[in-house]
N, C-alpha and C positions, 0 to 999 in steps of 0.2 A: 420775954425771948429775945437773946441778942443776935445782930446781924453776923454773919461771917464775914470777914474781911475779904475773902475772895470772890463772894457773889457781890460787893460794893464795888470791888475793882472792874469785874465785869460790866455791871450795869455802869458804872462811868464812860469806861470804854465806848460802850455800846451809842450813848447819847453825845459823845464827841464825835463818832463818825457818822451818827445821822444827822448832826449839825454842817460837819464838812461837807457831806454829799449832799445836801440841800442846798448851800451855797454855790455848789458846782453846778447844779442844773437850773434849768431855765424856770423862773417864777411862774406860778399857776394862776389862772385867771377864772374866778367864778361868774357863772352868767344864770340869770333868769329870764325866760320867755314866755310871754302870755298875750292872750287877745282882750280887748276890751269893745266896747260898743263901736266906736268909729275909728279905732286905731290899735295897732299892736305895739308892745313896747318890750324892749330888749335893755336888760340891766346888766352891765358888766361891772363887777368889782375887780380892780387892778391893783397890783402892788404900789406901795406909797412911793410918790416921786415920779410915777409914768404919767404922762400927759398924750392920752390917745387922740386921735382927729379923725372925725368921721366925715366922708366926704361920698357923695351921689354923683355917679357918672353913668347916664342913661338909666337902665333898668337894673344897675348894680351899686349896692351899698359896700363902701370900704372903710375900714377902720384900721389906721395904720398906727405902730407904735415905735419907738426907736430902737428898741433891744428885741431879741427874740423871746417870746413868750409861750407856754404852754396852754393851747386854747381848748376848752371844753367842747370838742367836737360830737363826742358822742351823746352827751346831754342835749346839746342844741339840736341835733339830727332827729332824737327820738320824741322831742316837744313839737306838737302841731301848730302851725301860726298860720292866719291866711294870707299874711302879706311879708312874711319873712321865710325864705328856703333857702336850700343848696348853700349850706355854710361850707367854705372851702377855707384853708389856711395857704398863704403864698409869703414868697419872699424869704424863706427859711425860718418861719413863724413871727415875722415883723408886721403881718399884715392879716385880717380876716375879712372875708367877703362873702355877701350873702345877696341872693336875688330878691328884687322888691318890685312891686307894679309899676311898668312904665308911666311916669307923670305923677307919682305919689308925692305928697307933702311929707316930709322928713325933717323932725326938729331934733336937735340934740342938747345936753345941757351937763355940766360936769358937777356934781354934788360931791364934795371930798373926794373920796377914793372910788364913787360910783359915775361910770357914765352911762346915762340915760337917753335912749335914741328912742323916739315915737314916729311910728310910721302909719299915716293916714292914708285913705283912698284918694284917688285924683279927683282934681277939684271939680263940682257940679256945677254947670252954667246955670246963672240966674239964682242961686243960692250964696249966701255970704258963710264964710267958715264960722262955726259955732252956734248956727241958727238950724233948727229942724227943717224938713221938708214942707211943713205946714205954715212956716212963719214964726212960731213961738220958740223963745230963747229957752235952750237947756235949763233947768233948774239945777240949782246946787244945794244940797241940804246938808246944814252942819249939825254937828251932834253937841246941842246945847245942853245944859243941866237940866235935868228933868225933875219937876217939883215932885214930892213926896206924895204917895197913894194914900187917901184914907185907911185907917187900921181896919176899917169894916170889910174890905175887900180881900178875900183870902186868895192865896195862890191856887189853891185845889179847885174853887170855882172857876178862874180864869181858865185855867187849862181845861176844865171841861167843857167850857164855852167855846173855846177855839178849836176844840178838837172834833175833825169832821166826823169821825167814826162814834164819838160819843162814849167816851171811855168813862165808866162809872166810877172806878175807882184808881185814882192816879198816884202812883207810888212815888215817894219823894226822892229827888235824885242828888247825890252827892257830887258835884263837879269839882276837879282837881284845880288847884292853884294855877294860874298861868305861869308858863315855863318862862325863865330869865332868859334874855337874849344874850347870845354869846358876843354880839359886838360893843365894844366900850360906848359909853355915854356919848350922844352927838352923831352916832354911825349905827344907831338901831333903825333906820328906815331911812327910804330914799326920800320921802316927802316927810318933813316934820309936822307932828299932829299935836295940837293942845293936850295938856294934861287932863285925864278923866277926873271927874268927881269921885270924892271918896266916900264909899258906902259903908254903914256901920256894919252890916251882916251880908251873908250871900242870899238870905232871902229877901231883903231890901232890893239887892240888885236886880234879881228876878222879877220882883214886883215892880220896878220901875221901867225896866225893859217891856214886859207885858203892857203895861198902861201905856207906853208911848204908842205901842203897835195897835191898841184899842182906839185911840184918838186918830191916828191915820186912817183906820178902817171907817169911822165915822165920816171923815171927810171925803171919803170915795163916793161916786153917785151910785155906783152897782158893783156888786161883786162878779167878776166873770168868773167863768170856771178855768181851771188850769189847763193849759193845752196839752194835749197828749204828746209823749215824746217822740220826737222823730230821729231818724238815722242821719247821723252826720253825712252831708254830702261830699263827695271827695273834690279837693282843691282844684280848681280849673287852672291849667297852664297858660301863664300870660303870653299873648301873642306876640311874635318876634317884633322887635322894633323894625321900621322902615329902614331900607338901605339908603345911606347918606351919597351926597355927590363924591365924585372921585376927581382928584386932582392929577390926572394921570401925566399931564405934562410938566407938573412939579417933581411926579415920582422919578420920570426919566431923565432928568436933570439935563444939562447942556453938554457935558463931556461923559462919555460913557465910562471910560477907563477910572477917571478921578472919582466919579461918583461911586461906581462899583467897589473901589479899594477903600473909600471911607466908609461905606456901609459894612463891609467885612471887618475892618479893623473896630467898629463899634459894636458888633456882635461878639468879636473876641474878648473886648475889655469889658462888657457891661455884666452885670449880676443880677439874678431874681428877676423881677418882672422888667426891670429896664431892658435885659437881655431879649425877652420875648418880643418887645416893642422893636428893639433893633433888627431882628429877625423877619419880623412883619413888614419894616420898613424895605428891607432886602425882597422880599416877595413881591411888594408892590412894585419895586423897581424892575424886576424880571417880567411882571405882568406890562408894565408899560411899553417895555422893551419888545415884547412879544417872545420872549423866551420860555416856551411852554416846559420843555424838558427839565430845564434848570430851576425853573419856578415848582415845579412838583417835587422835587427833590428838597428845596427850600422849605415847603409846606410840611414834608416829613419830619423835617429837623425841629420845625417850631412846634409841632405836636407833641415832640419827645421832650421839650422844655417844661410840661405842667403848666400850661398857660391858665389865665384866671378866666371866668366865663364870659367877661366881654371880649376878650383876647380870642378864646375860642369862636366867638361869633364873628369876630374879623377875619379870622382865618377860614371859616367855612365861606364866607361870601368870595374871597380871593381863589378858594379852591374852586367853587361854582363857575367864576369867570374863566379859569384855566380850562374846565370842562367844555364850557361854551366855545372855547378858542379852538379845543381840540376835536369839535363836532362830534358830541356824545350823542349816541341812539337814544337815550332814555331820559328826557328832560324834564319829566314830571315831578322828582323831587329836588330840583334846582331851586333856590330861593328866588331867582330873577324870574321864575315861572309862578311859584307859589305865591308869592305877595305881590298885592296890586301896585302898578309902577306909580301912579298918581303922578305928579308934576316933575319927577327927577327924569331928565333925559339922559344921564347915565343909565338907570335902571332899565328905560327903554331900549337902549342899545344892546346890552347885553339879554334881555329877555328875548329880542328879536333874533340874535345871534344862536340862542341857546335852542330855539325853536324852528329855526331856517332849514337844518337838515332834514327833518321829519314831518314839521307841519307848517308848511309854509303859508298857508292862507292865514293862520294866527300870527305868524311872524311878521307878515305884511301890514297889518294893522297899524303897528308904530313906525314904519319905515320912514316917512317924511320926518317925524322928530328925531330918529336915530341917524339918518343922514346928515341933518343940520348939527347935530352934537359932534359926529365923527370929524367935522370940519377942525375941531380943536385937539384932536387926539394927535399923538405922536406918528411917525410917518410909517414905521414898522408895524405898529399896532392897528393903524387905520388900514394899511394894506391888507393885512390878514384877515380883518373883519369884514372889508369890502369882497375880498374874495369868496369868502364863505356866504355873503349874501348873494353875489351874483351866481355862483354855482347852484345855490338852491333856485333861484330865480330862473336859471336857464333848465335845470331840470324839469321844473314845473311847466316850462312853456310859456312864462308870464313876459312878453316882450316889453310891456309898459313899465313894470319894475325893473327890467333888466336895463331899459334905457336911463333910468333915472339913477342907477348904481353906476353905469359907465360913464355918465356924465360928471359924477363926482369922482371916479377913477382918474380922471383927465387932469383933476386939479392936485393929484398926489405927485410928489416931486421925482425925479428919475430913479432914485435909489430903490424905491418900493415897487416901481415899473418895468424895471431895467431888462426883465426875463421874458418879455413877449405877452404878460397876461392881459395887458391893455388890448392889443390888438386881438389877441385870442377871443377876449369877450366881444369885443366889437365884430368879429368875425361871427360868433354864435348869434349876436343879435342881429346880424344882417341875414344870417339863415332863416332865423324865426320870421323876419319880415318877408320870406321869399324872393330875397335878390341874392342868387348864386354867385353872380359874377363879382358883387362888392365882397362877398364872404370870402370869396377865392382870394380876393385882393388883400384882405386882412390877414387870412391865415399864411400866405406867403410872406407878407412882412414879419409875422411872428416868427414864421420858421426859420427866417433869414438871421434870428439871434444866435442860432445854432448850440444854444446852451440852455437847461433849464426844463422843467417838465412841462410848461404851457408851450414852448416853442415846438416841441416834439408833439403834444396833443393838437396843434394845428396842423402839424404835417401829416397826422393820421385823419383828422377831418378833411383835409384837402384832397387826400387820396379816395376817401369815401364819397365826397363831393364828386370830383372828377368822373368817378365810375359810375355814378347816378345819372350823371349829364349825358353820359355817352362819350366823354372824352379819353375815357381809359378803359382798355377791355379787363376782363377778368384776370387773365394770365398777368397783363400789366400791373394790375393792382396787387396781386399776390407776390411778384418780383419785388415791388415798392415796400410793401408791409414787410417781407421777410428782411429786405436789407435794412430797414428801419430797426427792426426787432433785434437784429443780430448787432448792429451799429450800437446801440444803446442797450444792451444786455443788462440787467440789474437796476436800471433807473425805474423811477414811477411810471413813466410812460410804457414800460414793457408790458404792463396789464393790459391798457388799450391797444396797443399794437397786436399783442396775443389774440384778443378778443375780435378785432377786425380780421386778424390773418385768419382764424378759425373759420368766421362768418364765410368769408370768400372760399375757404376750402367746401364747405358745406354746399354753398350756392353752385360751385363748380363740380360736385358729384364726387369729391374727395372726401367720403363722410369719416373713412378711417382716419384720416390725417386731421379731421376736424374733432374727432374724440381724443386724440391724442393731445391737441392743444388744451381741450378742456381739462382733461386729468393734469396737465402741466400747470396750468393755472391754480387749481386745487392745492397740489404737492408744493408746489414753490413759496405760493403766497397766501394759503389758507391759514397759517397760524402765526404772522407775522402783523406788524402794525398795519401794512397795506392789504390785510386779509379782507376787510370790507369794500375796498374798492376793487379788488381782484373777484370777489364774488359777484359784485355788481357786473363786472365785465364779463364773468362766467355766465351769467344769467341772459345776457345778450345773444352769446355764443349758443347756449342750449336753446333759447328760442329759435335760433336759426336752423339749428340741427334737427329739431321738431319738425320744422316747417319741411325741411328737405325729406325727412322720412315719411311725413304722411302725404307727400306727393308720390313717394315710390309705391310700386305694386307690393300687394300682401305676401307675406312669406319670408321675408328678409330676417337676417341675423343681427342687425344693427341696433334695434330696438333692445333686445336681449343682452347685447355686449354693454350698450350703456347702462342698463340697470346693474349688470352682474360686476363690471369694472369700475363704474364710478357712480354705485347708487347713493352713498354717503356725501358727495359731492354734489349730485343733484338735489338731496334734501337741504343741503347748506344754502345752495344757489337759489331756492325754489322762492317765491313769494308766500305772502303770509295766508292765502288763500288756497294754496297747494295746487295751482292751475297747471303748472308746469308737470306735477308729478300726475295729476289726472291725465292730461294729453299723452304722457309716456305710459300709463295704464291701458290706456285706449288703442295705442298702437300694438302693444304686448297682446291685448285679446284679439285684435285682428289678425295678428300673426300666429295665433293659437298657443301662445304662453300664457296661459290662464292661472297657473300657480302663481307666478311672478306679479301678474296684474292685482292678484285678490291681495296679496301682501302688501302691496302699496296702497290700495284702497281701504284695507283694514285698518293701516297707521294713520291714514288720513280722517277715516270715521271716527276714531277711537278721540282724536284731540279736537273735533269740532264740537259745535253746540248748536242748539236751535232748529231753524228750518233747514240750515245747511248741512247739518247732521242727518237729518232725514233725507235730504236729497242725495248725499253721499252713500247713505244706507240703501237708498233704492238702485243706485249704479252698483254696489258690491252684490245686492241680491240678484240683479240680472245676470253679473258674471257668474255668480255660483249656481244659480239654475241652468244657464248653459253648460257648466262643466257637471251637472248631474250632481250637486251636492244641494239637494233641496231642503234637506234638515237645516243644514247652517243658513241657507238663506231666511228661513221661517224665523231662527233663533236672531239672526241681524235686523230682520223687520221688526219682532218685538223690541229689541233694545233700543232702536234709533227713532220709534215713533214718538208722537207728542201732538198736544192739541193746538188749534191755532194754525193748521198749514194751508197753504194755498188750495184750492179746489183741485185742480189740474193734478199736483203733486198726491193729494190723496187719493185721487182715484189711481194715480199710476200705482201706489204703493198697495192698494186694493187689489189690482190685476195682476200684480207681482206676487201676493200672497196667494189668490187663486191658483195661479201657475205652479207655485213650488207645492201646495196642497195636492195638485193634481199629479205633479211628478213623484209625489211622496207617496201615492197611492191612497190618499183621503178624497175619495170623489165626493161623498156626501156633503163634507165641509167646503170643497172647493165649489159645488154648485151654490151652497147657501151664499159664500163669500161673493158671489157673482151677482146676487140679488140687487135690484136696481141700477146696475151699470149698464151703459149702452155703448155702442161702438163696433168697430169691426174687430178690435182685439179681444171685447168681451164675448161676441157672438162666437169667434174661434174657440175660445177656451170653454164655452158652454157647449159647442157641438162635441168638441174632444171629450169633455166630460160625461156626456150623455153616451158616446161611443164606448168608453172605459165602463160605465155602469152596464152595459149591454142593451141599452134602450136602442134597438137598430132603428126602428122607424122613426122615433123622435130625433135619432141622431141623422137620418137621411134628410129628413126636413129641416135641421138645423142647418146641415152642410148646404143645402140648396138654397136657403135663404141668404147663408154667407156668400156664395157664389153670384148670386143676384145683386146683393149691395156692392161686390167688388166690381162687378161689370158696370153699377152705375157711377162708381168713383173713378174708374179706369184703372183700379189696381191689379197686378197679376196675382193669382192664387198660387199659394207655396206647394211643392211636391207632396209634402206629408197630408196636406189638407184634400188635396184631389185623391189620393190614395185612399185616405179614409173614407172619403164621401162614396168611393165606388165600393169598397168593403162594406160600408154601413147598408147600400142598397143591396149588395147581394144576398147579406145575411137577413135582410128584410124581407126576401122573397122577391125582389124587383129585379129579375134577371136582365130583363131588357134596358135596365138604366145605364148600364155600361156602354150602351151603342151611342149614346149622345155625346162621348168623348172622341173629340175629332183629333187630327193630327198636331194641333197645337199643345193639347193636353198630352199626348203621347210624348211630343219634344221635351216637356217641362219634366218628365219622369225618367227620360232616358239620361243614364249616367249616375241616378240616384239608386239607393237600396230598393226603390219601389218600382224599378224596371223591370217590364214583362209581366206586371199584375193584372194589366186591363186584357193581354192576350190570356192569362190563364183564366179570367173571370168571363170570358166570351161564352155564351151560351152554345151548347151542341147543336148540329142542325136537326131538322125535323126528320122524323122516322121515313125511311124509304132506302132503295138500294145503297150500298156501299159506293161511293165515289172516291176517284183517288185525291181530289182535292181536300175532300173532308179527312182523308187519312193524314195528309199533309198538315194539315190545320191541327189535327190533334197532336201530331208528333211536335209540331212548333210549340202548342200549349205545354207539353209536358217538359220540353226543353226549356221554356220561360218559367215553368214552376220549378225545375231545377235549379236554375240561375238565381232565383228570388230566394229558394232556401240556402244555398251557398252563400249569397249575399248577407241574408240574414245572422247565419252563423258566425260568419266574420266580424260584424259589428256588435253583436249582444255580448 
């Protein structure tokens, strides 16, 4: 059959195009990855003429080539290795990086066009390389030529002897000939092997292999059973390497403008990995100069340049340093907090700075080392870090630590302390040491600077201190704070001035103005970068407002106005335990706004856990019972209970449950819940339960015992208990029992719905002639019963 000429032309053009496209693209690298006993091996087959270089940098293996190549990332990532992972290409295909165990022994050799990289485990102390743990040298068995087996031994008998199942009839197996290697001679293996002996037939080759296996089995002392297959354990991620020392003075440089310009030029001209390194150098410069906003922007730029694993680790360290500089609230995921500091003083500095705003006790542990290391830091960064530590020590009331920090602040040059912060913290230290005159002197010195937030904070503290010492009245303090607020409107100090002004309004009885100031704090600063400081100031103001409301008589509208107008701000400004909201709920209950109070208590209870949840549930149940919602109270008690509660709290919850059951009409279960409980409250509930069950005599006795117990303790009975005691005695047939009530008991019933009950229960006079006084008494009794009936109809 002849080939058609057009088919030949098409085939030839296709081959030419394939060759041309192959030369235009980057060459492909073939790879093999596998694990051996004590090492993992990576074999890369590179194009002819390419000389790759393998370098280990920390925990990263980098293989670099001069020209871009196509690396088999898919096959490498699909292959499992205990010591090689996270394969990534960089520099436009000029390098391949992989993560290796920190401190691993890495050896590389070039065999023709194959780069062989062996990655072993870290060195074991006290053991030489190549020697096993028990001291025996690892043996290497060579494949020597095996002598021929006597012809009397047959293949079938040997197979039957070696088969553990005992196969009786072994079928002959025809093995295919070995496949020819696609590599040219001299390149068919990474390690050259000696030529195998020529075997006359396939049966002789099998016989030789089996005979060698038999000899090895005879030399073994005993045959151990084959271990059961175990599931492969997932590879453990290597621990992050320790944080190295920082050359912050070198990063900052001598001249700011010259250094910054040189770094920006390096970023613009570099390519690939070098560009990322230049960007990291710029980030380090901005950190050393304490320029946090520019530093965060430079970090985002560096992250967009596809950094290598080691570069990503360096950028994360720098990012955590900027977070510590910005006083983050959640330092638990910060590397300076997660990793042990060891002997690195820089690590201790940033660990203390990260922990200081929220966990001063832990930050204080490394304070001496941090203060010594800060002596070598640039002035701007040193001033920022010392300010963070001083503010945390001041908030914690640690005068000893603040004294050490202030002593180091004195050594900082005038550039970092020209805004009055040194005098401000010296004034705070004097105030902690209870020397108000010295504190006022320092505050006045700081306020004389007339610029910067610390000068204005010193002025606010001076006004508050003079008011506390009686040198300034409330009106004078309000005028001074109002002038300071409007003179420095929009500055950082306005939050402190607003909080102090609102507190002065609350103390002077101007609650409306104090609530307006609290709302202004939340509206103006709640969503800005100063929101945290504003909410802290708002918490102080909210405490002052609640103190004022608790001293006011019940029945006002201010608690309701605070909840309805600024409920969200109250939630934001409240502490983690919800103490301020609990106080507000108590005020609402006192003033008769049970619905709003139960909403606050519901929200607090749902977010709590453990004993605190049980305590909040008891408070909520009490509010629900007082509001006539006993069924909801029982549900709350059931959902917030738990084991291991304090005996006092458990007894309180049991009494609440009995009270809710009694109000819900389940008298039998209520009396059963009171079993084993003692005290005046349990006796009162038991007496009311007996009255509700119609046990008049038992109720009369229980109320009498309750009255005797209250007389012994000096407690006054309630109007309801007195009324129920009289009713139970009357219904029990003891008509003379009501004569024991005197003027004091009648005064307790006056003004309540039980008023006139004792007059109605007074027994009629003895038989005899009708007298005028008896008629008047009967009319008064009828009038009292009428009043009682009208009062009951109006309240039920």
